[in-house]
C-alpha positions in Angstrom: 6.5 3.4 8.8 3.2 3.4 7.0 0.1 1.4 7.8 -1.4 -0.8 5.0 -4.6 -2.7 5.4 -4.7 -6.0 3.5 -7.7 -7.5 1.8 -8.6 -9.5 4.9 -8.5 -6.4 7.2 -5.2 -7.1 8.8 -3.0 -4.1 9.4 0.7 -4.2 8.3 3.2 -1.6 9.4 5.8 -1.3 6.6 9.0 0.7 6.5 9.1 3.3 3.7 12.3 1.9 2.3 10.8 -1.6 2.0 8.2 -0.4 -0.5 9.1 -0.9 -4.2 5.9 0.3 -5.9 2.2 0.8 -5.4 -0.2 -0.2 -8.2 -3.9 0.9 -8.5 -6.4 -1.9 -9.2 -8.9 -0.5 -11.7 -11.8 -2.9 -11.9 -12.1 -5.5 -9.2 -15.1 -7.5 -10.2 -14.7 -10.0 -7.4 -15.9 -7.6 -4.7 -12.9 -8.4 -2.5 -12.3 -4.8 -1.6 -8.7 -4.7 -3.1 -7.9 -1.2 -4.3 -4.1 -1.5 -4.8 -1.1 -3.8 -4.8 1.8 -2.8 -2.7 5.0 -4.5 -3.8 7.8 -4.8 -1.3 11.5 -4.8 -2.2 11.9 -8.5 -1.5 9.0 -9.3 -4.0 6.1 -9.8 -1.6 2.8 -8.2 -2.6 0.2 -6.9 -0.2 -3.2 -6.8 -1.7 -4.5 -3.7 0.0 -7.9 -2.2 0.7 -6.2 1.2 0.7 -6.4 3.6 -2.2 -3.1 3.8 -4.2 -3.1 7.6 -4.4 -3.8 7.9 -0.6 -0.9 5.5 0.2 1.4 7.5 -2.2 0.4 10.8 -0.5 1.0 9.3 3.0 4.5 8.1 1.9 5.3 11.5 0.4 4.2 13.2 3.6 6.2 10.9 5.8 9.3 11.3 3.7 8.9 15.1 4.0 8.9 14.9 7.8 12.3 13.0 7.8 14.2 15.6 5.7 
């Protein structure tokens, strides 16, 4: 599982297999702190305060531990 912090500060613990894709947000002019969108397999999107590249690296690291 990976920890994702949403735009309100709530922590979500998501299974790796549930993540469809992670998209970086380039210019958030609203000041809401959203850095990425994490889309789950069932279509839900978590607007995250976490950096997209950092989430991707964490997923890669966790998948490497399970081999």
